C-alpha positions as CSV (number, residue, x, y, z in Angstrom):
1,X,0.0,0.0,0.0
2,X,1.4,3.4,-0.9
3,X,1.1,6.3,1.5
4,X,0.2,9.7,0.0
5,X,0.8,12.9,1.7
6,X,-2.3,15.2,2.1
7,X,-2.0,18.5,0.4
8,X,-1.6,21.5,2.7
9,X,-4.7,23.6,3.0
10,X,-4.8,26.5,0.6
11,X,-3.6,29.8,1.9
12,X,-6.4,32.3,2.3
13,X,-5.0,35.5,0.8
14,X,-7.5,37.7,2.6
15,X,-6.5,36.2,6.0
16,X,-2.8,36.7,5.2
17,X,-3.4,40.2,4.2
18,X,-5.4,40.9,7.3
19,X,-2.6,39.4,9.4
20,X,0.0,41.6,7.7
21,X,-2.3,44.7,8.3
22,X,-2.5,43.8,12.0
23,X,1.2,43.4,12.3
24,X,1.8,46.7,10.6
25,X,-0.8,48.4,12.8
26,X,1.0,47.1,15.9
27,X,4.3,48.3,14.6
28,X,2.9,51.7,13.8
29,X,1.2,52.0,17.2
30,X,4.4,51.2,19.0
31,X,6.3,53.7,16.8
32,X,3.7,56.3,17.4
33,X,3.9,55.8,21.2
34,X,7.6,56.1,21.1
35,X,7.5,59.3,19.1
36,X,4.9,60.7,21.5
37,X,7.2,59.9,24.5
38,X,10.1,61.6,22.7
39,X,7.9,64.7,22.1
40,X,6.8,64.8,25.7
41,X,10.4,64.6,26.9
42,X,11.5,67.2,24.4
43,X,8.9,69.8,25.4
44,X,9.0,69.1,29.2
45,X,11.3,72.1,29.6
46,X,8.8,74.7,28.0
47,X,5.9,73.0,29.9
48,X,7.7,73.3,33.2
49,X,8.6,76.9,32.5
50,X,5.0,77.7,31.5
51,X,3.6,76.1,34.7
52,X,6.2,78.0,36.7
53,X,4.9,81.4,35.4
54,X,3.2,83.6,38.0
55,X,-0.1,83.5,36.1
56,X,-0.2,79.7,36.0
57,X,0.8,79.5,39.6
58,X,-2.1,81.8,40.5
59,X,-4.4,79.8,38.3
60,X,-3.5,76.5,39.9
61,X,-3.8,78.0,43.4
62,X,-7.3,79.1,42.8
63,X,-8.3,76.0,41.0
64,X,-7.0,73.6,43.6
65,X,-8.4,75.7,46.5
66,X,-12.0,75.7,45.0
67,X,-11.9,71.9,44.2
68,X,-10.4,70.9,47.6
69,X,-12.9,73.0,49.5
70,X,-15.9,71.9,47.6
71,X,-15.2,68.2,47.1
72,X,-16.2,66.9,50.6
73,X,-19.6,68.7,50.4
74,X,-20.1,67.4,46.9
75,X,-19.5,63.8,47.9
76,X,-21.7,64.1,50.9
77,X,-24.4,65.7,48.9
78,X,-24.3,63.0,46.2
79,X,-24.6,60.2,48.8
80,X,-27.5,61.9,50.6
81,X,-29.2,62.7,47.3
82,X,-29.0,59.0,46.2
83,X,-30.4,57.9,49.6
84,X,-33.3,60.3,49.2
85,X,-34.0,59.2,45.6
86,X,-33.8,55.4,46.3
87,X,-34.8,54.8,49.9
88,X,-37.5,57.5,50.5
89,X,-40.6,56.5,48.6
90,X,-42.4,59.3,46.7
91,X,-45.7,58.2,48.4
92,X,-44.2,59.7,51.6
93,X,-44.3,63.2,50.2
94,X,-47.9,62.6,48.8
95,X,-49.1,61.7,52.3
96,X,-47.2,64.5,54.1
97,X,-48.3,67.4,51.9
98,X,-51.6,69.2,52.5
99,X,-54.4,68.6,50.0
100,X,-54.9,72.2,49.2
101,X,-52.4,73.3,46.5
102,X,-52.0,76.8,48.0
103,X,-50.8,75.3,51.3
104,X,-48.9,72.4,49.7
105,X,-46.6,74.8,47.8
106,X,-44.9,76.4,50.9
107,X,-44.8,73.0,52.7
108,X,-43.1,71.4,49.7
109,X,-40.7,74.4,49.5
110,X,-39.8,74.0,53.2
111,X,-39.3,70.3,52.7
112,X,-36.2,71.2,50.7
113,X,-34.6,72.6,53.9
114,X,-34.7,69.2,55.6
115,X,-34.2,66.8,52.7
116,X,-30.7,67.0,51.2
117,X,-30.5,66.7,47.4
118,X,-28.7,68.3,44.5
119,X,-30.4,69.5,41.4
120,X,-29.5,66.3,39.6
121,X,-31.8,64.4,42.1
122,X,-34.5,67.0,42.6
123,X,-35.8,66.7,39.0
124,X,-36.5,63.0,39.0
125,X,-37.9,63.3,42.6
126,X,-40.3,66.0,41.4
127,X,-41.3,63.9,38.4
128,X,-42.1,61.0,40.8
129,X,-44.2,63.3,42.9
130,X,-46.3,64.4,39.9
131,X,-46.7,60.7,38.9
132,X,-48.0,59.9,42.4
133,X,-50.7,62.6,42.2
134,X,-49.0,65.5,44.0
135,X,-50.1,68.8,42.6
136,X,-47.5,70.0,40.0
137,X,-47.3,73.4,41.8
138,X,-46.0,71.7,45.0
139,X,-43.7,69.4,43.1
140,X,-42.1,72.4,41.2
141,X,-41.6,74.3,44.5
142,X,-39.7,71.3,45.9
143,X,-37.8,71.0,42.6
144,X,-36.5,74.6,43.0
145,X,-36.0,74.7,46.8
146,X,-34.3,71.3,47.5
147,X,-31.0,72.0,45.8
148,X,-30.8,75.5,47.1
149,X,-31.7,75.4,50.8
150,X,-30.9,71.9,52.0
151,X,-28.5,71.6,55.0
152,X,-25.5,70.5,53.0
153,X,-25.7,73.6,50.7
154,X,-26.3,76.0,53.6
155,X,-23.3,74.5,55.5
156,X,-21.1,74.8,52.5
157,X,-22.2,78.5,52.1
158,X,-21.3,79.2,55.7
159,X,-17.9,77.6,55.2
160,X,-17.3,79.5,51.9
161,X,-18.3,82.9,53.5
162,X,-16.9,82.8,57.0
163,X,-16.9,86.6,57.3
164,X,-20.3,87.1,55.9
165,X,-22.8,84.8,57.8
166,X,-25.7,86.9,56.4
167,X,-25.1,85.2,53.1
168,X,-26.5,81.9,54.5
169,X,-29.8,83.6,55.6
170,X,-30.0,85.6,52.4
171,X,-29.6,82.5,50.2
172,X,-32.1,80.6,52.3
173,X,-34.7,83.4,52.2
174,X,-34.3,84.4,48.5
175,X,-34.3,80.8,47.3
176,X,-37.4,79.8,49.3
177,X,-39.2,82.9,48.2
178,X,-38.5,82.1,44.5
179,X,-39.5,78.5,44.9
180,X,-42.8,79.3,46.5
181,X,-43.5,82.1,44.1
182,X,-42.9,79.9,41.1
183,X,-45.2,77.2,42.6
184,X,-48.0,79.7,43.2
185,X,-47.5,81.2,39.7
186,X,-47.8,77.7,38.1
187,X,-50.9,77.0,40.2
188,X,-52.4,80.2,38.9
189,X,-51.3,80.3,35.3
190,X,-50.0,76.8,34.4
191,X,-52.0,74.5,32.2
192,X,-52.0,70.7,32.1
193,X,-51.0,70.5,28.5
194,X,-47.9,72.5,29.2
195,X,-46.4,69.7,31.3
196,X,-45.8,66.2,30.0
197,X,-46.4,63.3,32.4
198,X,-43.0,62.2,33.6
199,X,-41.7,58.7,32.7
200,X,-40.4,56.3,35.3
201,X,-36.7,56.9,36.2
202,X,-34.1,54.4,35.2
203,X,-33.5,53.1,38.8
204,X,-37.1,52.1,39.4
205,X,-37.5,48.3,39.2
206,X,-33.9,47.7,40.2
207,X,-32.7,46.5,43.6
208,X,-32.1,49.1,46.3
209,X,-28.3,48.6,46.2
210,X,-28.0,48.7,42.5
211,X,-30.2,51.7,42.3
212,X,-28.3,53.5,45.0
213,X,-24.8,53.0,43.5
214,X,-26.2,53.8,40.0
215,X,-27.5,57.1,41.3
216,X,-24.2,57.8,43.0
217,X,-22.2,57.1,39.9
218,X,-24.5,59.2,37.7
219,X,-24.4,62.2,40.1
220,X,-20.6,62.0,40.7
221,X,-19.9,62.0,37.0
222,X,-22.2,64.9,36.3
223,X,-21.6,67.0,39.4
224,X,-17.8,66.3,39.5
225,X,-17.3,67.3,35.9
226,X,-19.3,70.6,36.3
227,X,-17.3,71.3,39.5
228,X,-14.0,71.0,37.6
229,X,-15.4,73.3,34.8
230,X,-16.6,75.8,37.4
231,X,-13.3,75.8,39.2
232,X,-11.4,76.3,36.0
233,X,-13.6,79.2,35.0
234,X,-13.2,80.8,38.4
235,X,-9.4,80.4,38.2
236,X,-9.4,81.8,34.7
237,X,-11.4,84.9,35.7
238,X,-9.1,85.4,38.7
239,X,-5.7,84.9,37.0
240,X,-6.1,85.6,33.3
241,X,-8.9,88.2,32.8
242,X,-7.5,91.7,33.3
243,X,-8.4,93.1,36.7
244,X,-9.6,96.3,35.1
245,X,-12.3,94.3,33.2
246,X,-13.6,92.6,36.3
247,X,-13.5,95.8,38.2
248,X,-15.5,97.5,35.4
249,X,-18.1,94.8,35.5
250,X,-18.2,94.6,39.3
251,X,-18.4,98.4,39.6
252,X,-21.8,98.5,37.8
253,X,-24.4,97.0,40.1
254,X,-26.7,96.0,37.2
255,X,-24.0,94.5,35.1
256,X,-22.4,92.7,38.0
257,X,-25.7,90.9,38.9
258,X,-26.5,90.0,35.4
259,X,-23.0,88.8,34.7
260,X,-22.9,86.4,37.6
261,X,-26.5,85.3,37.0
262,X,-25.6,84.4,33.4
263,X,-22.3,82.8,34.5
264,X,-24.3,80.6,36.9
265,X,-26.4,79.3,34.0
266,X,-23.4,78.6,31.8
267,X,-21.2,77.0,34.4
268,X,-23.9,74.6,35.7
269,X,-22.1,73.9,39.0
270,X,-23.6,71.6,41.5
271,X,-25.2,73.5,44.4
272,X,-23.0,71.8,47.0
273,X,-20.0,73.4,45.4
274,X,-21.1,76.7,43.9
275,X,-20.6,78.8,47.1
276,X,-16.8,78.2,46.9
277,X,-16.7,79.4,43.3
278,X,-18.8,82.5,44.2
279,X,-16.6,83.3,47.2
280,X,-13.5,83.3,45.0
281,X,-14.9,86.1,42.8
282,X,-13.8,88.7,45.3
283,X,-14.3,91.7,42.9
284,X,-18.1,91.3,42.9
285,X,-20.5,92.5,45.5
286,X,-22.4,90.2,47.9
287,X,-25.6,90.9,46.0
288,X,-24.1,89.8,42.7
289,X,-22.8,86.6,44.4
290,X,-26.2,86.0,45.9
291,X,-27.7,86.1,42.4
292,X,-25.1,83.5,41.4
293,X,-26.1,81.3,44.3
294,X,-29.9,81.7,43.8
295,X,-30.0,81.3,40.0
296,X,-27.5,78.4,39.7
297,X,-29.5,75.7,41.6
298,X,-32.7,76.7,39.9
299,X,-31.9,77.1,36.2
300,X,-28.7,76.2,34.3
301,X,-27.8,74.3,31.2
302,X,-28.0,70.8,32.6
303,X,-31.1,71.6,34.6
304,X,-32.8,72.9,31.5
305,X,-32.0,69.7,29.7
306,X,-33.2,67.6,32.6
307,X,-36.5,69.5,32.9
308,X,-37.1,69.2,29.2
309,X,-36.5,65.5,29.3
310,X,-38.7,65.0,32.3
311,X,-41.6,67.4,31.8
312,X,-41.3,68.2,28.1
313,X,-39.5,70.9,26.0
314,X,-42.6,73.1,26.0
315,X,-42.6,73.2,29.8
316,X,-38.9,74.0,30.0
317,X,-39.1,76.8,27.5
318,X,-41.8,78.4,29.6
319,X,-40.6,77.6,33.1
320,X,-36.9,78.3,32.8
321,X,-37.0,82.0,31.6
322,X,-39.5,83.0,34.2
323,X,-37.5,81.3,36.9
324,X,-34.4,83.1,35.8
325,X,-36.0,86.5,35.8
326,X,-37.7,86.0,39.1
327,X,-34.5,84.6,40.7
328,X,-32.6,87.7,39.6
329,X,-35.2,90.1,40.8
330,X,-35.6,88.4,44.2
331,X,-31.8,88.2,44.7
332,X,-31.5,91.9,44.1
333,X,-34.4,92.7,46.5
334,X,-33.0,90.4,49.3
335,X,-29.5,91.7,48.7
336,X,-30.4,95.3,49.1
337,X,-32.4,94.6,52.3
338,X,-30.2,92.0,54.0
339,X,-26.6,92.4,52.7
């Protein structure tokens, strides 16, 4: 019997070409990484000199100071906010609030003073209240007050303004007044077709532990990122913008209030950290800083997006501008009287 050798399997040219491409990509990636390391080593001298410049040192000092001061309050606020959103059932609020809407609005507003929660948590909680039958006016009052007057925020404000304790009372009074006024205004003028029925939040239907840590991760990613952006903006205003420009804006009472109110909307800083950013803007008056602290937790870019996603774009387009105008006016009024 003769033995015959089996023919080798045919070479797949496409596979061979793909293998060559992969090898070439690995080589190119390694080469690119090596070149990048050489570039970094080559420019480390200019980078070190740039970081050693007085302007950059001043920028880094303000940035690190704002972040370090605000971070403990941010973490504590996120943990308490997740606890409120997951472990406190919305039916509790429905049972605790008065049946008459006119009385439910101030009660819901005051509830924000005892129930910690940042603005990232207040929107879904307000949506859950509406789904459970709470009058929308009361739910909106809670939505605006909870991130502005809760104990974590007020404590952070006291720490950020150690020489101006009246800022704590001014922030509490102005924020509560705006929240109740917007609730009563919605009760008087709001229409059902302006507000979309909120959908169920993502954590409903999950286990308590999974929902808690999911809420924590979500709030840390959002609030932490906005804190860094806010600290960078404050440091840039402090170190890069000419002092004459800031003095010119701060010297005009109307311009200073509007400038910081608009800045609060654009920066979208978490309410547990915004007091430290406001206190670093030393050129501006306490009234302008109060406008920054009242406007920010009630209407900013991320809040507008969350309100539009929860209650509908038509609601957000009506609710946000009125809230902004009322918050600025009340801040000026309280600032003139109390500061």
